[in-house]
C-alpha positions as CSV (number, residue, x, y, z in Angstrom):
1,M,0.0,0.0,0.0
2,S,1.6,3.3,-1.1
3,S,1.6,6.4,1.1
4,P,-1.5,8.6,0.9
5,L,0.9,11.5,0.3
6,N,1.4,10.1,-3.1
7,K,-2.3,9.9,-3.9
8,K,-4.2,12.4,-6.0
9,G,-7.1,13.9,-4.1
10,L,-10.6,13.2,-5.4
11,V,-13.6,14.5,-3.6
12,L,-16.7,12.3,-4.0
13,A,-20.1,13.9,-4.0
14,L,-22.8,12.7,-1.6
15,P,-26.2,11.9,-3.3
16,T,-29.1,13.7,-1.9
17,L,-31.5,10.7,-1.4
18,V,-31.0,9.0,1.9
19,L,-33.3,6.1,2.8
20,M,-31.7,4.5,5.8
21,I,-28.8,5.4,8.1
22,F,-26.7,3.3,10.4
23,A,-23.3,3.7,12.1
24,F,-20.7,1.5,13.6
25,S,-17.3,2.0,15.2
26,I,-14.6,0.3,13.1
27,T,-12.1,-0.3,16.0
28,S,-14.6,-1.5,18.6
29,F,-17.1,-3.2,16.2
30,A,-20.0,-1.3,17.7
31,G,-23.1,-0.9,15.5
32,E,-26.6,-2.2,14.9
33,A,-27.2,-5.8,15.6
34,N,-28.8,-6.4,12.2
35,Q,-26.6,-5.5,9.3
36,N,-29.1,-6.9,6.7
37,K,-30.4,-3.9,4.8
38,I,-33.7,-4.4,2.9
39,A,-34.8,-2.4,-0.1
40,P,-38.5,-2.2,-1.2
41,N,-39.3,-4.9,-3.7
42,D,-40.0,-2.4,-6.5
43,G,-37.1,-3.1,-8.9
44,Q,-35.7,0.4,-8.3
45,S,-32.3,1.5,-7.1
46,H,-32.1,2.6,-3.5
47,E,-29.5,4.3,-1.4
48,F,-28.3,3.5,2.2
49,T,-26.0,5.8,4.1
50,V,-23.3,4.5,6.4
51,N,-21.7,6.8,9.0
52,L,-18.1,5.7,9.4
53,Q,-16.9,6.2,13.0
54,V,-13.5,5.5,14.4
55,N,-12.5,5.3,18.1
56,E,-8.7,5.7,18.2
57,M,-7.1,7.2,21.3
58,E,-3.6,7.6,19.8
59,P,-3.3,10.7,17.5
60,Y,-3.4,9.9,13.8
61,A,-3.1,11.8,10.5
62,G,-5.8,10.0,8.6
63,I,-7.8,6.9,7.9
64,Q,-8.1,4.7,4.8
65,F,-10.5,1.9,4.1
66,K,-10.6,-1.0,1.7
67,L,-13.9,-2.5,0.5
68,A,-15.0,-5.7,-1.3
69,L,-18.2,-5.6,-3.3
70,S,-20.0,-8.8,-4.2
71,D,-21.3,-7.3,-7.5
72,A,-19.9,-4.0,-8.7
73,N,-22.6,-3.8,-11.3
74,N,-25.4,-3.7,-8.8
75,L,-23.6,-2.2,-5.8
76,S,-21.7,1.1,-5.7
77,Y,-20.7,3.7,-3.2
78,T,-19.5,7.3,-2.7
79,F,-17.7,8.7,0.3
80,S,-17.7,12.2,1.8
81,M,-15.7,13.5,4.8
82,S,-17.5,14.7,7.8
83,P,-17.4,18.5,8.6
84,A,-15.4,17.7,11.7
85,V,-12.7,16.2,9.5
86,S,-12.7,18.6,6.6
87,Q,-12.5,21.6,8.9
88,K,-9.2,20.3,10.1
89,G,-7.6,20.5,6.7
90,A,-7.8,16.8,5.7
91,V,-7.5,15.8,2.0
92,L,-9.7,13.1,0.5
93,Y,-8.2,10.6,-1.9
94,K,-9.1,7.6,-3.8
95,T,-6.4,5.5,-5.4
96,G,-6.2,4.7,-9.1
97,E,-4.6,1.4,-8.6
98,D,-7.4,-0.1,-6.6
99,P,-10.8,1.7,-6.9
100,N,-12.0,0.2,-3.6
101,Y,-9.3,1.9,-1.5
102,F,-10.2,5.3,-0.2
103,G,-9.7,7.6,2.7
104,F,-8.2,10.9,3.8
105,W,-5.0,12.3,5.4
106,C,-3.6,15.4,6.9
107,D,0.0,16.5,7.3
108,K,-0.3,16.9,11.1
109,N,-1.4,14.6,13.9
110,I,-4.7,16.3,14.7
111,F,-7.2,13.5,15.0
112,S,-7.8,11.4,18.1
113,G,-10.6,9.9,20.1
114,N,-14.1,9.0,19.0
115,L,-14.7,10.7,15.6
116,N,-17.3,10.5,12.9
117,V,-14.9,10.5,9.9
118,G,-17.3,10.5,7.0
119,T,-20.3,9.2,5.2
120,M,-20.4,6.4,2.7
121,T,-23.6,6.2,0.5
122,V,-24.2,2.8,-1.0
123,T,-26.5,2.4,-4.0
124,Y,-28.1,-1.0,-4.3
125,S,-29.8,-2.2,-7.6
126,G,-30.6,-5.5,-9.2
127,N,-32.6,-8.2,-7.4
128,A,-30.1,-10.6,-6.1
129,P,-28.7,-10.2,-2.5
130,Q,-25.4,-8.4,-2.4
131,T,-22.8,-7.7,0.3
132,L,-20.3,-5.0,1.0
133,T,-17.4,-5.8,3.3
134,I,-14.9,-3.4,4.8
135,T,-11.9,-5.7,4.7
136,E,-9.3,-3.3,5.9
137,M,-9.0,-0.1,7.9
138,M,-5.7,1.6,8.5
139,I,-4.8,4.4,10.9
140,V,-2.4,6.6,9.1
141,R,0.2,8.3,11.3
142,V,2.7,11.1,10.7
143,N,6.4,10.9,11.6
144,E,8.7,13.8,12.7
145,S,9.2,15.1,9.2
146,T,5.4,15.2,8.6
147,K,5.4,12.4,6.2
148,T,3.1,9.4,6.6
149,S,4.6,6.3,8.1
150,G,1.9,3.8,7.7
151,G,0.0,2.6,10.7
152,T,-2.1,-0.2,12.2
153,I,-4.2,-2.3,10.0
154,A,-7.1,-4.0,11.7
155,P,-7.7,-7.7,10.9
156,P,-10.3,-8.5,8.2
157,P,-13.2,-8.7,8.0
158,L,-14.1,-5.6,9.9
159,E,-17.8,-5.4,8.9
160,T,-20.1,-7.0,6.3
161,I,-23.3,-5.4,5.3
162,S,-25.9,-7.3,3.2
163,F,-28.5,-5.8,0.9
164,S,-31.6,-7.5,-0.4
165,R,-35.1,-7.0,-1.6
166,A,-38.1,-7.1,0.7
167,G,-39.8,-10.5,0.4
168,S,-36.7,-12.3,-0.8
169,A,-35.8,-14.8,1.8
170,K,-32.1,-15.1,2.6
171,T,-30.9,-18.7,2.7
172,Y,-27.7,-20.5,3.7
173,T,-26.1,-23.8,3.0
174,V,-25.6,-26.3,5.9
175,T,-23.3,-29.2,5.1
176,F,-22.9,-32.2,7.4
177,A,-19.5,-33.7,7.3
178,L,-19.5,-37.2,8.6
179,A,-15.7,-37.6,9.3
180,G,-15.6,-41.2,8.2
181,G,-19.2,-42.1,9.0
182,A,-22.2,-42.9,6.7
183,R,-25.7,-41.5,6.6
184,T,-28.5,-44.0,7.2
185,G,-31.5,-41.5,7.2
186,G,-32.7,-38.3,8.7
187,G,-31.7,-35.0,7.2
188,E,-29.8,-34.7,3.9
189,L,-26.0,-34.0,4.1
190,V,-26.4,-30.7,2.3
191,Q,-29.4,-28.6,3.2
192,T,-30.7,-25.1,2.2
193,V,-31.9,-23.3,5.4
194,A,-33.7,-20.0,5.6
195,E,-32.0,-17.3,7.7
196,G,-32.9,-18.0,11.4
197,G,-34.1,-21.5,10.7
198,S,-32.6,-24.8,11.7
199,A,-31.2,-27.8,9.8
200,V,-32.3,-31.4,10.4
201,A,-29.6,-33.7,11.7
202,P,-28.9,-36.8,9.6
203,E,-28.9,-40.2,11.2
204,V,-25.4,-41.5,10.9
205,T,-23.3,-44.6,11.8
206,R,-19.6,-45.5,11.9
207,S,-18.3,-49.0,12.7
208,G,-16.5,-49.1,16.0
209,Y,-17.5,-45.6,17.1
210,S,-20.4,-43.9,18.8
211,L,-21.6,-40.5,17.8
212,G,-20.8,-37.9,20.4
213,G,-22.8,-35.2,18.7
214,W,-21.8,-32.4,16.3
215,D,-19.1,-29.7,16.5
216,R,-21.5,-26.8,16.4
217,A,-25.1,-25.9,16.7
218,F,-27.2,-25.7,13.5
219,T,-30.2,-23.8,14.9
220,N,-30.8,-20.1,14.2
221,V,-28.6,-20.3,11.1
222,Q,-27.0,-17.0,10.1
223,S,-24.3,-18.1,7.7
224,D,-23.1,-21.0,5.6
225,L,-22.0,-23.8,7.9
226,T,-20.1,-27.0,7.8
227,V,-21.2,-29.2,10.8
228,T,-18.9,-32.1,11.6
229,A,-19.7,-35.3,13.4
230,R,-17.7,-36.0,16.6
231,W,-17.0,-39.6,17.2
232,T,-15.7,-41.5,20.2
233,G,-14.1,-44.9,19.9
234,G,-15.0,-48.2,21.6
235,G,-18.7,-47.6,21.8
236,N,-21.7,-49.2,20.0
237,P,-20.3,-50.3,16.6
238,G,-23.6,-49.3,15.0
239,G,-23.5,-45.7,16.2
240,N,-26.4,-43.5,17.1
241,S,-28.7,-41.1,15.3
242,G,-27.6,-37.5,15.3
243,G,-29.0,-34.9,17.6
244,S,-29.0,-31.1,17.2
245,T,-26.8,-30.2,20.2
246,S,-23.5,-31.5,21.5
247,D,-20.5,-30.6,23.7
248,P,-18.5,-28.4,21.4
249,N,-15.3,-29.3,23.3
250,L,-15.7,-33.0,22.4
251,Q,-12.9,-33.9,20.0
252,P,-13.0,-36.9,17.6
253,V,-10.9,-39.9,18.4
254,V,-8.6,-40.3,15.4
255,K,-6.6,-43.4,15.8
256,G,-3.1,-43.2,14.2
257,F,-3.5,-39.7,12.8
258,P,0.1,-38.9,12.1
259,F,0.4,-35.4,10.9
260,E,2.3,-33.0,13.1
261,D,1.5,-29.9,10.9
262,V,-2.2,-30.3,11.3
263,N,-3.7,-29.2,14.6
264,E,-7.2,-29.5,16.0
265,D,-7.7,-25.8,15.9
266,D,-6.9,-25.5,12.2
267,W,-9.9,-24.7,10.0
268,F,-9.0,-27.7,7.8
269,Y,-8.5,-30.2,10.6
270,D,-11.7,-32.2,10.1
271,N,-11.2,-32.2,6.3
272,V,-7.7,-33.6,6.5
273,V,-8.9,-36.2,9.0
274,Y,-11.7,-37.2,6.5
275,V,-9.4,-37.6,3.5
276,Y,-6.8,-39.4,5.5
277,E,-9.1,-41.8,7.2
278,N,-10.8,-42.6,3.9
279,N,-7.5,-43.2,2.1
280,L,-8.0,-40.3,-0.3
281,M,-4.9,-38.3,0.6
282,N,-1.7,-39.3,2.3
283,G,1.0,-37.1,3.7
284,T,4.0,-35.7,1.8
285,A,6.1,-37.5,4.5
286,E,5.3,-39.9,7.3
287,T,4.3,-37.1,9.8
288,V,3.8,-34.2,7.4
289,F,0.7,-33.3,5.4
290,S,1.9,-30.0,4.0
291,P,-1.5,-28.2,4.1
292,K,-0.1,-25.1,2.5
293,A,1.6,-26.8,-0.4
294,N,0.0,-26.7,-3.8
295,L,-2.2,-29.6,-5.0
296,T,-0.8,-31.0,-8.2
297,R,-2.5,-32.5,-11.2
298,G,-1.1,-35.9,-10.3
299,M,-2.5,-35.6,-6.7
300,I,-6.1,-34.8,-7.7
301,V,-6.3,-37.7,-10.1
302,T,-4.9,-40.0,-7.4
303,I,-7.6,-38.8,-4.9
304,L,-10.4,-39.5,-7.3
305,G,-9.0,-42.8,-8.4
306,R,-8.7,-44.0,-4.7
307,Q,-12.3,-42.7,-4.1
308,N,-13.6,-44.8,-7.0
309,G,-11.6,-47.9,-5.9
310,A,-9.6,-48.0,-9.1
311,D,-7.3,-51.1,-9.3
312,E,-3.8,-49.9,-9.8
313,S,-2.7,-53.3,-11.2
314,E,-5.0,-52.8,-14.2
315,Y,-2.9,-49.8,-15.3
316,P,0.7,-50.8,-15.2
317,T,1.9,-48.3,-17.7
318,C,0.8,-44.7,-18.4
319,S,0.4,-43.5,-22.0
320,F,1.4,-39.9,-21.3
321,S,5.0,-39.4,-22.2
322,D,5.9,-37.3,-19.2
323,V,4.5,-39.6,-16.6
324,D,7.0,-42.1,-15.0
325,D,5.4,-45.5,-14.4
326,D,7.2,-45.8,-11.1
327,Q,5.4,-42.7,-9.6
328,Y,2.5,-43.3,-7.2
329,Y,0.1,-41.3,-9.4
330,A,0.9,-43.1,-12.7
331,P,-1.8,-45.8,-12.6
332,Y,-4.4,-43.3,-11.5
333,I,-3.6,-40.9,-14.3
334,E,-3.9,-43.7,-16.9
335,W,-7.2,-44.7,-15.2
336,G,-8.4,-41.1,-15.5
337,R,-7.3,-40.9,-19.1
338,Q,-9.1,-44.1,-20.2
339,N,-12.3,-43.0,-18.5
340,D,-12.2,-39.4,-19.9
341,I,-11.8,-37.8,-16.5
342,V,-8.6,-36.0,-17.3
343,L,-7.1,-34.7,-20.5
344,G,-3.5,-33.9,-21.4
345,V,-2.0,-30.5,-22.0
346,G,-1.0,-31.3,-25.6
347,D,1.9,-33.1,-27.2
348,N,0.9,-36.2,-25.3
349,K,1.9,-34.7,-22.0
350,F,0.0,-34.4,-18.7
351,E,2.3,-32.3,-16.4
352,P,1.6,-34.3,-13.3
353,G,3.8,-32.2,-11.0
354,R,2.3,-28.8,-12.0
355,P,-0.1,-27.2,-9.5
356,V,-3.7,-27.7,-10.7
357,T,-5.6,-24.5,-11.3
358,R,-9.0,-23.8,-9.8
359,Q,-10.7,-24.0,-13.2
360,E,-8.9,-27.3,-14.1
361,L,-10.0,-28.7,-10.7
362,A,-13.6,-27.8,-11.4
363,A,-13.5,-29.4,-14.8
364,I,-12.0,-32.6,-13.5
365,L,-14.6,-32.8,-10.7
366,Q,-17.4,-32.3,-13.3
367,R,-16.1,-35.1,-15.5
368,Y,-15.7,-37.4,-12.5
369,T,-19.3,-36.6,-11.4
370,G,-20.6,-37.9,-14.7
371,F,-18.3,-40.9,-14.6
372,A,-19.2,-41.9,-11.1
373,G,-22.9,-41.3,-11.7
374,F,-23.2,-38.7,-8.9
375,T,-26.0,-36.2,-8.7
376,L,-25.1,-32.9,-7.1
377,P,-27.9,-30.8,-5.5
378,E,-28.5,-27.2,-6.4
379,T,-28.5,-25.5,-3.0
380,R,-27.9,-21.9,-4.1
381,S,-28.3,-19.9,-7.3
382,Y,-25.4,-18.9,-9.4
383,S,-24.6,-15.3,-10.1
384,Q,-21.6,-14.5,-12.3
385,F,-18.2,-13.7,-10.8
386,L,-16.6,-10.3,-11.6
387,D,-13.8,-12.2,-13.4
388,E,-16.3,-14.5,-15.2
389,N,-14.6,-13.6,-18.6
390,R,-11.3,-15.1,-17.3
391,I,-12.9,-18.5,-16.7
392,A,-12.1,-20.7,-19.7
393,D,-15.0,-21.9,-21.8
394,Y,-14.3,-25.6,-20.9
395,A,-14.7,-24.9,-17.2
396,K,-17.7,-22.5,-17.1
397,D,-20.4,-25.2,-16.7
398,A,-18.2,-27.0,-14.1
399,V,-17.8,-23.8,-12.0
400,K,-21.5,-23.2,-12.1
401,M,-22.4,-26.7,-11.2
402,L,-20.0,-26.9,-8.2
403,F,-20.8,-23.5,-6.9
404,S,-24.5,-24.2,-7.0
405,A,-23.9,-27.4,-5.0
406,G,-21.9,-25.5,-2.4
407,V,-18.6,-27.3,-3.2
408,I,-16.6,-24.3,-4.4
409,N,-16.8,-20.7,-3.4
410,G,-15.4,-17.4,-4.8
411,R,-12.7,-15.4,-3.2
412,T,-12.8,-11.9,-1.7
413,G,-14.3,-9.3,-4.0
414,N,-16.6,-11.8,-5.8
415,I,-13.9,-13.2,-8.0
416,F,-13.4,-16.9,-8.9
417,D,-9.6,-16.5,-9.6
418,P,-9.7,-19.4,-12.2
419,Q,-6.0,-19.6,-13.0
420,N,-4.8,-19.5,-9.4
421,T,-4.0,-22.7,-7.5
422,A,-5.5,-24.6,-4.6
423,T,-3.5,-25.7,-1.5
424,R,-3.7,-29.3,-0.2
425,A,-5.8,-28.0,2.8
426,E,-8.2,-26.3,0.4
427,A,-8.4,-29.5,-1.7
428,A,-9.2,-31.6,1.3
429,A,-12.0,-29.3,2.2
430,M,-13.3,-29.2,-1.3
431,I,-13.2,-33.0,-1.7
432,H,-14.9,-33.4,1.6
433,R,-17.7,-31.0,0.6
434,Y,-18.0,-32.6,-2.8
435,L,-18.5,-36.1,-1.5
436,A,-20.9,-34.9,1.1
437,A,-22.9,-33.1,-1.6
438,A,-22.9,-36.3,-3.6
439,G,-24.2,-38.2,-0.6
440,V,-21.2,-40.5,-0.4
């Protein structure tokens, strides 16, 4: 982030129509309990005004914010400094390199305490629900030579505000992860739940284990959730039916889980347990999973081949010229090729060691869905990503299918980032969600 002293000032006009006003304090997270803003169901554009207030006891020279908009075509904003700020000689700026960075600065330390720094007016149009997230807020300070020296950046996300039409029910996806168990009845593994509603627990079983409950409540749902079964060993081999409450401190008993770089408080812990226990992914070493390492093209085909129960002995040689038959992934790549699950990259090559891109991963999972005879549910509607035109034609339908099923998500700013890569931890989570959505 470059210094505000190098930015060109741009004053943004405040529209005159104000339909709703709410305020919050960035540093103390104070504000209205309900940040869901509802426009009349008339198909017209409407404006909502946000008063940005900062409580900072140490003197500062200015403030800058960064926003993420879910849909820049139907959600826009302007910002105006408050009179209390402008009267102190502050200069408003908006960067050219990132249109969603904005703020103000002054060449002296003159601001401190609880201050209303400005007004952001948000225009909402379209019919689909949208969100605006303040992902970053930075206190800009001044050094002895009156030049900015950066400051403290608060951890994201700071605040998310949702916008929707009156009468359009907001829904969320609740996914039940069975951590090695199997569903025998009850609720589906992937459910669409209205805001404030409750999911229905599936009935589950796991040989040699008893169900100790679930890792989180799924009543009064306010966001997308993944709810994971908690198992204890040595109990009734048949298991129990699931309930809706549990001791959140009850940890699963994972016999022989070897990875020292995967901890119980990691967001991907249950996903790695699942892929390991189901022999879908191994470590990169005996006690190392390497969750932050990239997933390669050879790895993803191996995962799917193991899930399908492919017999390695039936594929002793691989027909791609750059795949060594002695490598662990060789028989699975040949299995994938013969069943039209994977394609080469040209010139009879596969590039097994190259990190798989997000759009390649989507396309491979789509082909595997057809091969395995899976049916994925449509749990949410698909709205185009801001970088939709960067998704290759061969992957567009795959991205739509997997997003609608709750298997893949976009990244900050409503982008899909098709040519970026996935880590092994992300892959474990995606495979877990994918198989849960398929009812496996």
